[in-house]
C-alpha positions as CSV (number, residue, x, y, z in Angstrom):
1,M,133.3,66.0,111.3
2,K,135.5,68.9,109.6
3,L,131.5,69.8,108.6
4,I,130.3,69.7,112.2
5,K,133.7,72.0,113.3
6,T,132.8,74.5,110.7
7,W,129.4,74.6,111.7
8,K,130.5,75.1,115.4
9,E,133.0,77.8,114.2
10,L,130.1,79.7,112.0
11,N,127.7,79.4,115.1
12,S,130.4,80.9,117.5
13,F,131.2,83.7,114.9
14,Q,127.6,84.5,114.3
15,A,127.1,84.9,118.3
16,K,129.9,87.3,118.3
17,H,128.3,89.5,115.9
18,V,125.3,90.0,116.4
19,F,123.5,93.2,114.9
20,L,121.1,94.7,117.1
21,R,122.6,92.7,120.3
22,H,120.9,95.7,122.4
23,W,117.9,97.9,122.4
24,A,120.5,100.6,123.3
25,D,121.4,100.1,119.3
26,L,118.3,101.1,118.2
27,P,118.6,105.0,118.5
28,M,122.2,104.4,116.3
29,L,119.9,103.1,114.0
30,A,117.3,105.5,114.5
31,F,119.4,108.2,113.7
32,A,121.2,106.6,110.4
33,V,117.4,106.3,109.0
34,I,117.2,110.1,109.7
35,G,120.3,111.0,108.6
36,I,119.7,108.7,105.1
37,A,115.9,110.3,104.7
38,Y,117.6,113.9,104.8
39,L,120.0,113.3,102.4
40,A,117.2,111.8,100.2
41,I,114.9,114.6,100.6
42,S,117.7,117.2,99.9
43,A,119.1,115.9,96.9
44,L,115.3,115.4,95.2
45,S,115.2,119.4,96.6
46,R,117.7,120.3,94.7
47,Y,117.0,118.0,91.6
48,E,113.4,119.9,91.4
49,A,115.4,123.4,91.3
50,A,117.7,122.0,88.5
51,L,114.6,121.0,86.6
52,I,112.6,124.0,87.3
53,K,115.6,126.0,86.1
54,R,115.7,124.0,83.1
55,I,111.7,124.4,82.2
56,D,111.8,128.2,82.7
57,A,114.9,128.2,80.5
58,D,113.1,126.8,77.5
59,D,116.2,126.6,75.4
60,K,114.8,125.9,71.9
61,T,118.6,124.9,71.0
62,L,118.7,122.2,73.5
63,T,116.7,119.2,72.2
64,W,117.0,115.3,72.5
65,Q,116.4,112.5,69.8
66,V,114.0,110.0,70.7
67,S,114.7,106.2,69.8
68,V,112.4,103.0,70.1
69,N,114.2,100.0,69.9
70,G,116.9,101.6,68.5
71,V,114.7,103.2,65.6
72,A,114.8,107.1,65.6
73,V,111.0,108.2,66.3
74,G,111.1,112.0,67.0
75,I,112.9,115.1,69.0
76,I,111.7,116.5,72.4
77,A,113.1,119.6,73.6
78,D,114.8,119.5,77.2
79,A,112.4,121.7,78.7
80,V,109.5,119.0,78.2
81,Y,111.6,116.2,78.9
82,A,112.4,118.0,82.4
83,A,108.5,118.9,82.8
84,I,107.8,115.1,82.4
85,R,110.6,114.1,84.6
86,R,109.2,116.6,87.3
87,H,106.0,115.5,87.1
88,V,106.6,111.9,87.6
89,I,109.2,112.2,90.1
90,F,106.9,114.1,92.3
91,D,103.6,112.1,91.7
92,V,102.5,110.2,94.6
93,H,100.7,107.9,92.8
94,I,104.3,106.5,91.2
95,Y,105.5,105.8,94.8
96,V,102.2,104.2,95.7
97,A,102.6,101.9,92.4
98,Q,106.4,101.3,93.3
99,L,105.8,100.4,96.8
100,F,103.4,98.1,95.6
101,N,105.8,96.3,93.2
102,F,108.3,96.0,95.9
103,G,105.6,93.9,97.8
104,N,104.9,91.9,94.9
105,V,109.0,91.3,94.7
106,L,109.0,90.5,98.5
107,F,106.1,88.1,98.1
108,R,108.1,86.6,95.0
109,V,111.4,86.4,96.9
110,I,110.0,84.8,100.3
111,D,108.1,82.1,97.7
112,S,111.3,81.3,96.0
113,L,113.2,81.2,99.3
114,F,110.8,78.3,100.9
115,V,111.3,76.3,97.7
116,A,115.4,77.4,97.3
117,I,116.7,76.6,100.8
118,P,114.7,73.3,101.8
119,L,115.7,71.9,98.2
120,G,119.6,73.1,98.9
121,V,119.4,71.4,102.2
122,F,118.3,68.3,100.7
123,W,120.9,68.1,98.0
124,C,123.5,69.3,100.3
125,G,122.6,66.2,102.4
126,L,122.3,63.9,99.6
127,A,125.9,64.7,98.8
128,C,127.1,64.6,102.0
129,Y,125.5,60.9,102.1
130,F,127.3,59.8,98.9
131,F,130.5,61.8,99.1
132,E,131.1,61.8,103.2
133,P,129.1,59.2,104.8
134,D,131.4,59.3,108.1
135,T,130.6,63.0,108.3
136,F,126.9,62.4,107.5
137,A,126.6,59.8,110.2
138,S,128.5,61.9,112.6
139,I,125.7,64.9,111.8
140,L,122.7,62.4,112.3
141,A,124.2,61.2,115.5
142,E,124.7,64.6,116.7
143,L,121.0,66.0,115.6
144,Q,120.0,62.6,117.9
145,K,121.8,64.4,121.1
146,V,120.0,67.8,120.3
147,T,117.7,68.6,123.6
148,P,114.6,71.0,123.0
149,A,116.5,73.7,125.0
150,Q,119.4,73.6,123.0
151,I,117.0,74.3,119.9
152,V,115.2,77.3,121.4
153,S,118.6,78.8,122.4
154,S,120.0,78.2,119.0
155,A,117.0,79.2,117.2
156,P,118.3,83.4,117.0
157,T,121.5,82.1,115.4
158,I,120.0,79.6,112.9
159,L,117.3,82.6,111.9
160,Q,120.5,84.7,111.4
161,M,122.1,82.3,109.3
162,M,119.4,81.8,107.5
163,V,119.0,85.4,106.8
164,V,122.5,85.4,105.5
165,V,121.9,82.7,102.9
166,S,119.1,84.4,102.3
167,I,120.7,87.2,100.9
168,M,123.0,85.5,98.9
169,L,120.7,83.3,97.5
170,I,118.7,86.3,96.3
171,T,122.0,88.3,95.4
172,A,123.1,85.4,93.2
173,A,119.7,85.1,91.6
174,A,119.9,89.0,91.1
175,V,123.4,88.5,89.2
176,T,122.0,85.6,86.9
177,G,119.4,88.3,85.7
178,R,116.4,87.3,87.7
179,S,114.3,90.4,88.8
180,F,111.7,88.5,90.6
181,G,108.9,90.8,88.7
182,F,110.8,94.1,89.5
183,V,109.6,97.1,87.8
184,N,110.8,100.6,87.7
185,Q,107.5,102.6,87.8
186,F,109.3,105.7,87.5
187,D,110.9,104.8,84.5
188,Q,108.0,103.4,83.0
189,A,106.1,106.9,83.4
190,I,108.6,108.9,82.0
191,C,108.9,106.7,79.0
192,K,105.2,106.7,78.7
193,G,105.4,110.7,79.2
194,I,107.7,111.0,76.3
195,R,106.0,108.8,73.9
196,R,103.0,110.8,74.2
197,A,105.0,113.9,73.8
198,I,106.2,112.9,70.6
199,S,102.8,111.3,69.6
200,C,104.9,108.1,69.5
201,A,102.8,104.7,69.8
202,A,105.3,102.1,69.7
203,E,106.5,100.6,73.0
204,G,110.1,99.6,73.8
205,D,113.3,100.8,75.2
206,I,113.8,104.6,74.8
207,F,116.9,106.1,74.4
208,L,117.5,109.8,74.1
209,Y,120.8,111.8,72.8
210,H,122.1,114.5,70.3
211,L,125.2,115.0,68.7
212,V,127.8,117.5,69.9
213,D,130.9,117.6,67.3
214,D,129.7,114.2,65.9
215,K,129.8,112.8,69.4
216,M,126.7,111.0,71.2
217,V,125.8,113.1,74.2
218,V,122.9,111.4,76.7
219,P,121.1,113.2,79.2
220,K,122.9,113.3,82.7
221,E,120.6,114.1,85.2
222,L,123.1,114.0,87.9
223,D,125.4,116.6,86.4
224,F,122.3,118.8,86.6
225,I,121.9,117.9,90.1
226,R,125.7,118.5,90.8
227,S,125.9,122.3,88.9
228,Q,122.7,123.0,91.4
229,M,124.5,122.3,94.2
230,D,127.6,124.2,93.1
231,K,125.7,127.3,92.4
232,T,123.9,126.9,96.1
233,Q,127.5,126.4,97.8
234,A,128.9,129.5,95.5
């Protein structure tokens, strides 16, 4: 009976906190989307300005050591590296490829949920049958009393709870290292451009760094954006 009581409490809680309960909430969501898009475009604009400045400066003293799979394979100038990043980040084809990859990931996630959720329900029901037989019998009795009208009325709540469960399952899978086929097309294109610039045929994990006072320094792209924002505000 505790399980039935918990289910009713969850059902009541979910009914009180429904996202987008009224069509009047849509303008607020639209403003939020527009605000996020504006911030993204603004960040890209500042980043492009920072990249152009690095390209035009053509500082021969600022170079990056390139290592592939932990093995040093060459050196690349910061101006060349900035040019590669600018070409990739503003290449429409990369965005299209990333969009298709997102679609493939979504398909794999849905396919995984079609298997995971029924299996989860089955194993939970089986565990309840062996460890809580009284609760299992009560659930069956309650299910037999359900009318078609009750099923229709509770369908939105069940759907919302399934979405919550799906998000939890996807998060758990991501934490355990499952990527569902996600590929960062931008990183791949940048790495390919770097290998081409230094004539390196080997593929693998690329790492850029240089030494300053015997300390390893890596390229921090966000620092370039912040410096550009500070100069714009000044």
